[in-house]
C-alpha positions in Angstrom: 0.0 0.0 0.0 1.2 3.5 -0.8 2.5 5.2 2.4 0.7 8.4 1.4 -2.6 6.6 1.2 -2.4 5.1 4.7 -5.0 6.5 7.1 -3.7 8.6 10.0 -4.2 6.6 13.3 -6.5 8.2 15.8 -4.3 6.7 18.6 -1.4 9.2 18.1 -0.9 12.7 19.5 -2.3 15.7 17.6 1.2 17.0 16.8 2.2 13.6 15.4 -1.0 13.3 13.4 -0.6 16.8 12.0 3.0 16.1 10.9 2.1 12.9 9.2 -0.8 14.5 7.5 1.4 17.3 6.1 4.1 14.9 4.7 1.7 12.1 3.5 -1.2 14.1 2.2 -0.7 17.9 1.9 2.8 18.1 0.4 2.3 15.2 -2.1 -0.9 16.9 -3.3 1.0 20.2 -3.7 3.8 18.5 -5.6 1.3 16.8 -7.9 -0.5 20.1 -8.7 2.5 22.3 -8.9 5.8 20.5 -9.5 7.6 23.4 -11.1 8.8 26.1 -8.7 9.9 29.7 -9.7 13.4 28.5 -9.1 14.2 26.7 -12.4 18.0 26.7 -11.7 17.7 24.9 -8.4 18.6 21.3 -7.9 19.3 19.2 -4.8 17.9 17.2 -2.0 16.7 18.8 1.3 16.2 16.5 4.3 14.0 17.6 7.2 14.9 16.0 10.5 12.1 16.8 12.9 12.6 16.0 16.6 10.2 15.3 19.4 6.6 14.2 19.3 5.6 13.8 15.6 9.2 13.8 14.4 10.8 11.9 11.7 13.0 12.3 8.6 11.7 13.4 5.2 13.7 14.3 2.0 12.4 16.6 -0.7 14.2 16.2 -4.1 14.3 18.9 -6.7 15.8 18.9 -10.2 16.0 22.2 -12.1 13.2 23.7 -10.1 10.9 20.7 -10.4 9.9 19.0 -7.2 10.3 15.3 -7.9 9.8 13.3 -4.8 9.3 13.1 -1.0 11.3 10.2 0.5 11.7 8.8 4.0 14.8 6.8 3.0 18.4 7.7 3.8 20.6 9.0 1.0 22.8 11.8 0.0 21.4 15.2 0.5 22.4 18.8 -0.3 21.4 20.1 3.1 19.7 18.9 6.3 17.3 21.1 8.3 16.8 20.2 11.9 14.0 21.5 14.1 11.3 20.3 16.4 8.1 18.9 14.9 6.1 21.5 16.8 8.2 24.4 15.4 7.8 22.9 11.9 4.1 22.9 12.2 4.0 26.4 13.6 6.0 27.5 10.5 3.8 25.8 8.0 0.7 27.2 9.7 2.1 30.7 9.7 2.3 30.9 13.5 6.2 31.1 13.5 8.3 33.1 11.1 10.9 30.8 9.6 13.5 33.5 9.5 13.0 34.3 13.2 13.2 30.6 14.0 16.5 30.4 12.2 18.1 33.4 13.7 17.0 32.4 17.2 18.6 29.0 16.8 15.4 26.9 16.6 16.4 25.7 13.1 19.7 24.1 12.4 21.2 23.7 8.9 24.0 21.3 7.8 25.3 21.3 4.3 24.6 23.8 1.5 22.2 26.2 3.0 21.5 27.9 -0.4 18.9 25.3 -1.2 16.9 26.0 2.0 17.3 29.7 1.6 16.2 29.6 -2.0 13.1 27.6 -1.1 12.3 29.8 1.8 11.8 32.8 -0.5 8.5 31.5 -1.6 7.2 29.9 1.7 4.9 32.9 2.4 3.3 32.7 -1.1 3.0 29.0 -0.9 1.4 29.2 2.6 -1.1 31.9 1.4 -2.1 30.0 -1.7 -2.2 26.5 -0.2 -2.7 26.8 3.5 -2.3 23.7 5.6 -5.5 23.2 7.5 -5.4 19.8 9.2 -8.9 20.3 10.7 -10.4 20.4 7.2 -8.6 17.1 6.3 -9.9 15.4 9.4 -13.5 16.5 8.6 -13.3 15.0 5.1 -11.9 11.6 6.3 
């Protein structure tokens, strides 16, 4: 069975359920609808290491500005971004500014930070156009 299609268990915490829903449902839907980013020169793999409740590891691959895949497997990456699952959710909901989180040490980056910095330039536009509302996804299940 496709991991993205697996139902979210009702026996896990709200933070864990929301993180899983983002990576398994929301982001794959965005990639399917809008694979090409405004960054046609950008290629690489960006791994997100989320700690704490709801944490895990996910890698987003991009080739010449085209989002190609979300993986949970290990492999070579251009950069790794480390933060708590709760801070990640606050950023994608628009409750925490990603730049403030970086400058206050809540986000760690290893590797070539240009990939993350380039992608972060269109986070506000992406959030506005495709808001992550887990409560809507729960109601439609």
